[in-house]
C-alpha positions in Angstrom: -5.9 -4.2 -23.7 -7.5 -0.9 -22.6 -7.0 2.0 -24.9 -5.6 5.2 -23.3 -4.9 8.5 -24.9 -2.2 10.7 -23.4 -0.3 13.9 -24.2 3.5 13.9 -24.0 6.2 16.5 -24.6 7.9 16.5 -28.0 11.2 15.5 -26.4 9.4 12.5 -24.8 7.9 11.6 -28.2 11.4 11.7 -29.8 12.8 9.5 -27.0 9.9 7.1 -27.2 10.3 6.7 -31.0 14.0 6.1 -30.6 13.7 3.6 -27.8 10.9 1.6 -29.6 13.1 1.5 -32.8 16.2 0.4 -30.8 14.3 -2.3 -29.0 12.3 -3.4 -32.0 9.0 -3.0 -30.3 6.0 -0.7 -30.6 5.8 2.6 -28.8 2.9 1.2 -26.8 5.1 -1.6 -25.6 7.7 0.8 -24.4 5.0 2.7 -22.5 3.6 -0.5 -21.0 7.1 -1.5 -19.8 7.7 2.0 -18.3 4.4 1.7 -16.4 5.4 -1.7 -15.1 8.8 -0.4 -13.9 7.1 2.6 -12.2 4.6 0.4 -10.4 7.4 -1.9 -9.2 9.4 1.0 -8.0 6.4 2.3 -6.0 5.8 -1.1 -4.4 9.5 -1.3 -3.4 9.3 2.2 -1.8 6.2 1.1 0.2 8.0 -2.1 1.3 11.1 0.0 2.4 8.8 2.3 4.4 7.3 -0.7 6.2 10.8 -2.0 7.0 11.7 1.4 8.5 8.5 1.4 10.6 9.5 -2.0 12.0 13.0 -0.7 12.7 11.6 2.4 14.4 9.3 0.3 16.6 12.3 -1.9 17.6 14.3 1.2 18.5 11.5 2.7 20.5 11.0 -0.5 22.4 14.8 -0.6 23.3 14.8 3.0 24.4 11.8 2.4 26.6 13.8 -0.1 28.6 16.1 2.7 29.7 19.8 2.3 30.6 20.9 -1.2 31.6 22.3 -1.3 35.1 26.1 -1.6 35.0 26.2 -0.4 31.4 25.4 -2.3 28.2 26.0 -6.0 28.1 26.3 -6.4 24.4 28.6 -5.4 21.6 27.8 -3.4 18.5 28.4 -6.5 16.3 25.7 -8.3 18.2 23.2 -5.6 17.4 24.1 -5.9 13.7 23.7 -9.7 13.8 20.3 -9.4 15.5 19.2 -6.9 12.8 20.3 -9.2 10.0 18.4 -12.1 11.5 15.3 -10.0 12.1 15.2 -8.1 8.8 17.5 -9.9 6.5 19.4 -6.7 5.6 
């Protein structure tokens, strides 16, 4: 373990004490869990951003092809299926 000293607001201290008591763990353990949750949240946000960048690249590539002669040859449902296969969402 690495020792850290931080300042928190009185309301945060009250919440921290209550949560630690309710969970039956130390205040330090509540803080460690909160840090882990925050780091997971940040990683998920970064992953979501990368998914959007892939989606944007796909859209840009499709737009660069211009209009298909004779109109589009696909249905909206086909595009959704392709997206699901490509990105799993």
